[in-house]
C-alpha positions as CSV (number, residue, x, y, z in Angstrom):
1,M,-33.9,4.3,5.2
2,L,-31.4,5.7,7.7
3,T,-31.4,4.7,11.4
4,K,-29.5,6.8,13.9
5,F,-28.1,6.1,17.4
6,K,-26.2,8.9,19.2
7,S,-23.9,9.1,22.1
8,K,-22.1,12.2,23.3
9,R,-18.5,12.2,24.5
10,A,-16.3,15.0,25.8
11,A,-14.9,16.4,22.6
12,E,-16.9,14.6,19.9
13,L,-20.4,13.4,19.0
14,Q,-20.7,10.0,17.4
15,S,-23.6,8.6,15.5
16,Q,-24.4,5.5,13.5
17,Q,-26.5,5.3,10.4
18,Y,-26.9,2.9,7.5
19,L,-26.6,3.7,3.8
20,Q,-28.2,1.6,1.1
21,C,-25.7,1.1,-1.8
22,R,-27.1,-1.1,-4.5
23,D,-27.4,-4.6,-2.9
24,K,-25.7,-3.7,0.3
25,T,-26.6,-1.9,3.5
26,I,-23.4,-0.3,4.7
27,P,-22.9,1.0,8.3
28,I,-21.7,4.6,8.5
29,T,-20.1,5.8,11.7
30,I,-20.2,9.6,11.9
31,I,-17.8,11.4,14.2
32,R,-18.3,15.1,14.7
33,S,-15.2,16.5,16.4
34,R,-14.5,19.9,18.0
35,R,-10.8,19.5,16.9
36,R,-11.8,19.3,13.2
37,R,-12.2,22.7,11.7
38,R,-13.1,22.4,8.0
39,K,-13.3,19.3,5.9
40,L,-15.4,16.2,5.9
41,S,-13.5,13.0,5.3
42,L,-14.5,9.4,4.5
43,Q,-12.6,6.3,5.5
44,V,-13.9,3.0,4.0
45,G,-13.0,-0.4,5.4
46,P,-14.5,-4.0,5.1
47,A,-16.7,-3.4,8.2
48,G,-18.2,-0.1,7.0
49,V,-17.4,3.6,6.7
50,V,-16.2,6.3,9.1
51,L,-17.2,9.9,8.2
52,R,-15.4,12.6,10.2
53,A,-16.8,16.1,10.3
54,P,-16.5,19.4,12.2
55,F,-18.7,19.5,15.3
56,T,-21.2,21.9,13.8
57,T,-21.7,20.2,10.5
58,R,-25.3,20.1,9.4
59,A,-27.1,16.8,8.8
60,V,-28.0,17.9,5.3
61,D,-24.3,18.3,4.4
62,I,-23.5,14.9,5.7
63,E,-26.4,13.3,3.7
64,D,-25.2,15.2,0.6
65,M,-21.7,13.9,0.9
66,L,-22.9,10.3,1.4
67,H,-25.2,10.6,-1.6
68,R,-22.4,12.0,-3.8
69,H,-20.0,9.3,-2.9
70,R,-22.5,6.4,-2.7
71,D,-21.0,4.6,-5.7
72,W,-17.4,5.2,-4.6
73,I,-18.3,3.9,-1.1
74,Y,-19.8,0.7,-2.6
75,E,-16.8,0.0,-4.9
76,R,-14.3,0.8,-2.2
77,Q,-15.9,-1.5,0.4
78,H,-16.4,-4.2,-2.2
79,W,-12.6,-4.0,-3.0
80,H,-11.7,-4.3,0.7
81,C,-13.9,-7.4,1.1
82,L,-12.2,-9.0,-2.0
83,Q,-8.8,-8.1,-0.6
84,R,-9.6,-9.8,2.7
85,A,-10.9,-12.9,0.9
86,S,-7.7,-13.1,-1.2
87,A,-5.1,-12.5,1.5
88,P,-2.0,-14.7,1.0
89,C,-1.8,-18.1,2.6
90,Y,1.4,-19.2,4.3
91,E,1.1,-22.9,3.7
92,H,2.9,-25.6,1.7
93,G,2.2,-25.2,-2.0
94,Q,0.9,-21.6,-1.9
95,R,2.0,-18.9,-4.3
96,H,4.1,-15.9,-3.4
97,D,5.6,-13.4,-5.9
98,F,9.2,-12.2,-6.2
99,M,10.4,-9.8,-8.8
100,G,7.2,-10.3,-10.8
101,E,7.5,-14.1,-10.8
102,P,5.1,-16.5,-9.0
103,L,7.0,-18.8,-6.6
104,V,5.7,-21.8,-4.7
105,L,6.2,-22.4,-1.0
106,A,7.9,-25.7,0.0
107,I,8.0,-26.1,3.8
108,A,10.2,-28.5,5.7
109,V,9.8,-28.3,9.5
110,N,13.0,-29.1,11.5
111,A,15.2,-27.6,14.2
112,G,16.5,-24.1,14.1
113,R,15.3,-20.7,13.0
114,A,13.2,-20.8,9.8
115,A,15.2,-19.8,6.8
116,V,14.3,-19.3,3.1
117,T,16.2,-20.3,0.0
118,M,15.0,-19.9,-3.6
119,A,15.6,-22.4,-6.4
120,E,13.9,-23.2,-9.7
121,G,10.7,-21.3,-8.9
122,I,10.4,-22.7,-5.4
123,L,10.8,-20.9,-2.1
124,H,12.2,-23.5,0.3
125,I,11.5,-22.7,4.0
126,S,13.1,-25.0,6.5
127,G,13.5,-24.8,10.3
128,N,11.0,-23.8,12.9
129,A,8.1,-23.3,10.4
130,E,5.3,-25.3,11.9
131,T,2.8,-22.4,12.0
132,S,1.7,-19.9,9.4
133,T,3.0,-17.1,11.6
134,K,6.5,-18.6,11.6
135,V,6.4,-19.0,7.8
136,K,5.2,-15.5,7.3
137,E,7.9,-14.1,9.6
138,A,10.6,-16.0,7.7
139,L,9.3,-14.9,4.4
140,Q,9.2,-11.3,5.5
141,R,12.8,-11.5,6.6
142,W,13.8,-12.9,3.3
143,Y,11.9,-10.3,1.3
144,L,13.7,-7.6,3.4
145,Q,17.1,-9.1,2.7
146,Q,16.4,-9.3,-1.0
147,A,15.0,-5.7,-1.0
148,K,18.2,-4.3,0.6
149,V,20.4,-5.8,-2.0
150,I,18.3,-5.3,-5.1
151,F,16.9,-1.9,-4.3
152,G,20.4,-0.8,-3.4
153,E,21.8,-2.0,-6.8
154,R,19.0,-0.4,-8.8
155,L,19.3,2.9,-6.9
156,S,23.0,3.0,-7.6
157,F,22.4,2.2,-11.3
158,W,19.9,5.0,-11.8
159,A,21.8,7.5,-9.6
160,A,24.7,7.1,-12.0
161,R,22.6,7.6,-15.0
162,L,20.7,10.8,-14.0
163,P,22.9,13.9,-14.3
164,W,21.3,15.9,-11.4
165,V,22.1,13.1,-8.9
166,E,25.5,13.7,-7.4
167,D,25.7,10.9,-4.9
168,V,23.7,7.8,-4.3
169,P,21.0,8.8,-1.8
170,Q,20.6,7.2,1.6
171,L,18.1,4.3,1.3
172,R,15.5,3.3,3.9
173,L,13.1,0.4,3.7
174,R,9.6,0.1,5.2
175,R,6.5,-2.1,4.7
176,M,3.8,0.3,3.6
177,R,0.2,-0.1,2.3
178,S,-0.6,3.2,0.6
179,R,2.6,4.3,-1.1
180,W,5.6,2.7,-2.9
181,G,8.2,5.2,-2.0
182,S,9.0,8.7,-0.8
183,C,11.8,11.3,-0.9
184,S,12.5,13.5,2.1
185,A,13.4,17.1,1.9
186,D,17.0,16.2,2.9
187,G,17.3,13.8,0.0
188,R,16.7,10.4,1.6
189,I,14.8,7.8,-0.4
190,C,12.4,5.4,1.3
191,L,11.0,2.3,-0.6
192,N,8.2,-0.1,0.3
193,T,9.6,-3.6,0.9
194,H,6.5,-5.0,-0.8
195,L,7.9,-3.5,-4.0
196,I,10.3,-6.5,-4.2
197,K,7.4,-8.6,-5.3
198,A,7.0,-6.5,-8.5
199,K,8.9,-6.7,-11.8
200,Q,12.2,-4.9,-12.1
201,C,10.7,-2.3,-14.5
202,C,8.2,-1.4,-11.8
203,I,10.9,-1.1,-9.1
204,D,12.9,1.1,-11.5
205,Y,9.9,3.3,-12.1
206,V,9.5,4.0,-8.4
207,I,13.2,4.6,-7.9
208,V,13.3,7.0,-10.9
209,H,10.2,8.8,-9.6
210,E,11.8,9.4,-6.2
211,L,15.2,10.5,-7.8
212,C,13.3,13.0,-9.9
213,H,12.1,14.5,-6.7
214,L,15.7,15.4,-5.9
215,Q,15.4,17.9,-8.8
216,E,11.7,18.8,-8.6
217,F,10.2,18.3,-5.1
218,N,6.7,18.4,-6.5
219,H,4.4,16.9,-9.2
220,S,4.5,19.9,-11.5
221,P,4.8,19.8,-15.3
222,R,8.6,20.2,-14.9
223,F,8.6,17.0,-12.7
224,Y,6.8,14.9,-15.3
225,A,9.0,16.3,-18.1
226,L,12.0,15.1,-16.0
227,M,10.3,11.7,-15.7
228,A,9.8,11.5,-19.4
229,E,13.5,12.4,-20.0
230,A,14.8,9.9,-17.5
231,M,12.4,7.0,-18.4
232,P,10.2,7.6,-21.5
233,E,8.1,4.5,-20.8
234,W,7.4,5.4,-17.2
235,Q,3.6,5.6,-17.6
236,Q,3.5,2.0,-18.9
237,H,5.4,0.8,-15.9
238,K,3.2,2.9,-13.5
239,A,0.1,1.3,-15.0
240,E,1.5,-2.2,-14.7
241,L,2.4,-1.6,-11.0
242,E,-1.0,-0.2,-10.3
243,S,-2.7,-3.2,-11.9
244,V,-1.0,-5.6,-9.4
245,G,-0.2,-3.3,-6.5
246,S,-3.2,-4.0,-4.3
247,Q,-2.4,-7.7,-4.2
248,L,1.3,-7.2,-3.6
249,V,0.8,-5.3,-0.3
250,L,-1.3,-8.0,1.3
251,E,0.3,-10.0,4.0
């Protein structure tokens, strides 16, 4: 059964209803906006769903969309809840990945800014690391430092191997949740710093993908033919990255 509560604002109409999905009752916030012209969209999070629609959207069309996506909504929200439960812990003895290998945190609190060193499967963090926030900040700085070096080396390696790449593209790094990399129209490559947690073959796959965009700025059959030429096993590496990717971007 759906229960609705409405409140009108200047440029939008917001309502709340509840969708029964298997064993869950999921709250749905519906926002009808005068600025939105065509499509309905769904955004799923651990607390519920936001459905955005044009201001004049009929209730029957909203109900139809919710019905058609009921199973997807359930699975997506369940995934978000699992991700929240499995978020990384920044305490002594906890696991954190680097280049596809699980490493264990060893924390020693003393004076000075927290710094990270790696040896024999252990990430040693020493300095001002008395809180999880300080440990997290130190680990993020270390990941960024490693990404700058390793991504730069792998980008240079593949740029030299691919005949259509004349010069090593400019590299930028960002922490992102929804994509591993991008290639701008002017040829700059951006890579996700979380990618440093994945195996080298997965890092190479993302780099080759973006370098292929220098030749084919699309995802056409020509692009995938270029991928197969540059890296015949790219689909295997893509599948491996996708299997662990949702965990790697947690922080």
